[in-house]
C-alpha positions in Angstrom: 119.1 92.6 132.1 116.9 94.9 130.1 115.2 93.3 127.1 117.0 94.7 124.0 114.1 93.7 121.7 112.8 97.2 121.2 116.2 98.7 120.5 117.4 96.0 118.1 114.2 95.7 116.1 113.9 99.5 115.8 117.5 99.5 114.7 116.7 96.8 112.1 114.1 99.0 110.5 116.5 101.9 110.5 119.3 99.8 109.0 117.0 98.5 106.3 116.0 102.1 105.4 119.6 103.3 105.5 120.8 100.5 103.2 118.1 101.2 100.6 118.7 105.0 100.6 122.4 104.7 100.3 122.2 102.1 97.6 119.5 104.0 95.6 121.6 107.2 95.7 124.7 105.3 94.5 122.7 103.6 91.8 121.2 106.9 90.6 124.7 108.4 89.9 125.3 108.1 86.1 128.1 105.7 85.2 129.8 107.0 82.0 127.5 106.8 79.1 125.8 103.6 80.2 122.0 104.1 80.3 119.3 102.4 82.3 116.6 100.4 80.5 113.6 102.6 80.0 110.4 101.3 81.6 108.8 101.2 78.2 111.6 99.2 76.5 110.1 96.1 75.0 111.6 92.7 75.8 112.7 93.6 79.4 109.8 91.8 80.9 110.3 88.6 79.1 114.1 88.5 79.0 114.6 89.3 75.4 117.6 91.6 74.5 116.5 95.2 74.0 117.3 96.8 70.6 120.8 98.4 70.2 121.3 102.1 70.8 120.6 104.3 67.8 123.7 104.8 65.6 125.5 101.9 67.4 127.2 104.3 69.9 127.6 103.9 73.6 127.3 100.8 75.8 124.3 98.5 75.6 121.5 99.0 78.1 121.7 97.3 81.4 119.7 94.1 81.5 117.6 93.2 84.5 119.1 90.7 87.0 117.1 87.6 87.9 113.6 86.7 86.8 111.6 89.1 88.8 110.5 91.9 86.4 110.8 95.5 87.5 110.2 97.3 84.1 106.8 98.6 85.0 107.7 100.2 88.3 107.9 104.0 88.4 109.4 106.5 91.0 105.9 106.9 92.3 106.0 103.2 93.5 108.6 104.4 96.1 105.6 105.8 97.9 104.0 102.4 97.9 107.1 100.8 99.2 107.3 103.5 101.8 103.7 102.8 102.8 104.5 99.1 103.4 107.6 100.1 105.4 105.8 102.6 107.5 102.9 100.3 108.2 105.0 97.5 109.6 107.5 99.8 111.3 104.7 101.9 112.8 102.8 98.8 114.1 105.9 97.6 115.9 106.8 101.0 117.3 103.2 101.5 118.3 103.2 98.2 120.2 106.1 99.4 122.4 103.7 101.7 124.3 101.1 99.0 125.0 100.8 96.6 128.0 103.5 94.0 128.5 103.4 91.1 126.0 102.4 88.7 128.8 99.1 90.5 129.0 98.3 90.3 125.3 95.2 88.2 124.6 94.2 87.2 121.1 90.5 86.4 120.9 88.6 85.5 117.7 87.7 89.1 117.0 91.3 90.3 117.2 92.4 87.4 115.0 89.8 88.3 112.4 90.9 91.9 112.4 94.5 90.8 111.9 93.5 88.5 109.0 91.5 91.3 107.4 94.4 93.7 107.9 96.8 91.4 106.0 94.3 91.0 103.1 93.9 94.7 103.1 97.6 95.5 102.8 97.9 92.8 100.1 94.9 94.4 98.3 96.5 97.9 98.4 99.8 96.8 96.9 97.9 94.8 94.2 96.0 97.9 93.2 99.3 99.8 93.0 101.0 97.1 90.8 98.0 96.3 88.6 97.7 99.9 87.4 100.5 99.1 84.9 100.8 95.3 84.6 98.5 92.3 84.7 98.6 89.6 87.2 100.7 87.3 85.0 103.4 89.9 84.2 103.5 91.2 87.8 103.7 87.9 89.7 104.6 85.4 87.1 101.4 83.3 87.7 102.0 81.2 84.6 104.9 79.1 85.8 105.7 76.4 83.2 108.0 74.5 85.6 105.5 74.5 88.5 106.2 70.8 89.1 109.5 71.8 90.7 107.5 73.1 93.7 107.1 69.6 95.0 110.8 69.3 95.4 111.6 72.9 96.1 109.2 73.4 99.0 110.2 70.3 101.1 113.9 71.1 100.4 113.4 74.7 101.7 111.6 73.4 104.8 114.5 71.0 105.5 117.0 73.8 105.0 115.2 76.0 107.5 114.9 73.2 110.1 118.7 72.7 109.7 119.0 76.5 110.4 116.9 76.2 113.5 118.8 73.1 114.6 122.1 74.8 114.1 121.0 77.9 116.1 119.8 75.6 118.9 123.0 73.6 119.0 125.1 76.8 118.9 123.5 78.1 122.1 121.6 81.0 120.3 118.4 80.4 122.2 120.1 80.2 125.5 121.9 83.4 124.7 118.6 85.1 124.0 117.2 83.9 127.2 120.2 85.3 129.1 119.4 88.7 127.6 115.9 88.5 128.9 114.4 88.0 125.5 111.3 85.8 124.9 112.2 82.8 122.8 108.7 82.0 121.7 106.5 84.3 119.7 103.1 85.2 121.1 101.3 83.4 118.3 103.3 80.3 118.8 102.6 80.4 122.6 98.9 80.8 121.8 98.9 77.7 119.6 100.5 75.8 122.5 98.3 77.0 125.3 94.9 78.0 123.9 92.0 75.7 124.6 89.5 77.6 122.4 88.9 75.5 119.2 87.9 78.7 117.3 91.0 80.5 118.2 93.2 77.5 117.3 91.4 77.2 114.0 91.8 80.9 113.1 95.5 80.9 114.1 96.1 77.8 112.0 94.3 79.4 109.0 96.2 82.7 109.5 99.5 80.8 109.5 98.9 78.3 106.8 96.7 80.3 104.3 96.7 84.0 105.0 100.4 84.5 105.8 101.8 82.7 102.8 99.4 84.5 100.4 99.5 88.0 101.8 103.0 88.2 103.1 104.4 86.9 99.8 102.4 89.3 97.7 103.3 92.2 99.9 107.0 91.5 100.7 108.2 89.5 97.7 105.6 90.5 95.1 105.8 94.2 95.6 108.1 95.5 98.3 111.2 93.6 97.1 110.9 94.4 93.3 110.3 98.1 94.0 113.5 98.2 96.1 115.3 96.1 93.4 114.3 98.6 90.7 115.9 101.5 92.5 118.6 100.0 94.7 119.7 96.7 93.0 119.2 93.1 93.8 121.4 92.6 96.9 120.3 95.8 98.8 116.7 95.0 98.0 117.0 91.4 99.1 118.7 92.4 102.4 116.3 95.3 103.1 113.1 93.3 102.3 114.3 90.3 104.4 115.2 92.5 107.3 111.9 94.4 107.3 110.0 91.1 106.9 111.9 89.6 109.9 111.6 92.7 112.1 107.9 93.1 111.4 107.2 89.9 113.3 108.3 91.7 116.5 110.4 88.9 118.1 114.1 89.3 118.6 114.8 85.6 118.9 113.1 85.1 115.5 114.9 88.0 113.8 117.9 86.0 112.5 116.1 82.9 111.3 113.3 85.0 109.8 115.9 87.1 108.0 117.4 84.0 106.6 114.0 82.7 105.6 113.1 86.0 103.9 116.3 86.0 102.0 115.6 82.4 100.9 112.2 83.3 99.7 113.7 86.2 97.6 116.2 83.8 96.1 113.5 81.3 95.2 111.4 84.1 93.7 114.3 85.3 91.6 115.2 81.8 90.4 111.7 80.8 89.4 110.2 84.2 88.4 106.8 83.1 89.9 105.3 84.1 93.2 103.8 80.6 93.4 107.2 79.2 94.4 107.7 81.4 97.6 104.0 81.0 98.4 104.4 77.2 98.3 107.5 77.3 100.4 105.9 79.6 103.0 102.8 77.4 103.0 104.7 74.2 103.5 107.0 75.6 106.2 104.2 77.2 108.2 102.0 74.0 107.8 104.9 71.9 109.1 105.5 74.3 112.0 101.8 74.4 113.0 101.7 70.6 113.0 104.8 70.4 115.1 103.4 73.0 117.5 100.1 71.2 117.9 101.9 68.0 118.7 104.2 69.8 121.1 101.3 71.2 123.1 100.4 67.6 124.0 104.0 66.4 124.6 105.4 69.4 126.5 108.2 70.0 123.9 110.1 73.3 123.4 108.9 75.3 120.5 110.9 77.4 118.0 110.0 80.7 116.5 108.2 80.5 113.2 107.3 83.0 110.4 
């Protein structure tokens, strides 16, 4: 059977784009005399109620949903979100024309380029966001309830392990194998089989440090709130999680990574601080790397990981 990975992941990018466009168009249609909160309205960033309409007429302005601020984003930020989308969709589509995955070799130079690329994308979106808001307003770096991360992160890891376990028991992995789909990502396979200490060290650093920082800044810190600004919370959460999952390029990992991406958005909205999803991503990837390093010595099956 022909591997459907290319078709399904390409369709995932297309579905994410379609959901956003349709939701943004619907949201842009005026609803009676209800007005949107202007980007300059004071109080939107810190949750205070904006002042009433002049003369007391009309409906009150629509308040933001959740704790992730969007007041400082402008229509021009759609170009930034489009840049993020095109970069990851383009990388995946471009990979379809290269040699088969079995021939891919990740040496230290390639890994360093990948790490630099991730920091580069994070740096670009930081420049775009910091034009109008400081680090604290943008990412909620001052998180008064930061102690909750010590409960939140382990709980999220346990939840994702339960998801993986449920998929395993349900026959999801066997179904993917029957479709001719690889059930282990290339990076995971590299951690299992590589004998080069430098490669293993770079892979572990990329998974434990680079990915939690850069992917959270890009996907949750910028991509999601821009989509939220123009399409609403739910379409933005679905689209950002779908792009995040498809960008990893593995069909077996698509569903669990979509769930993981949605969980990270939920955590970001509930806390209002990027530190929370970064900590969850860090803990989950750290636990995954440890399990994989143990599995390489025990000949255990490995699961896809973000």
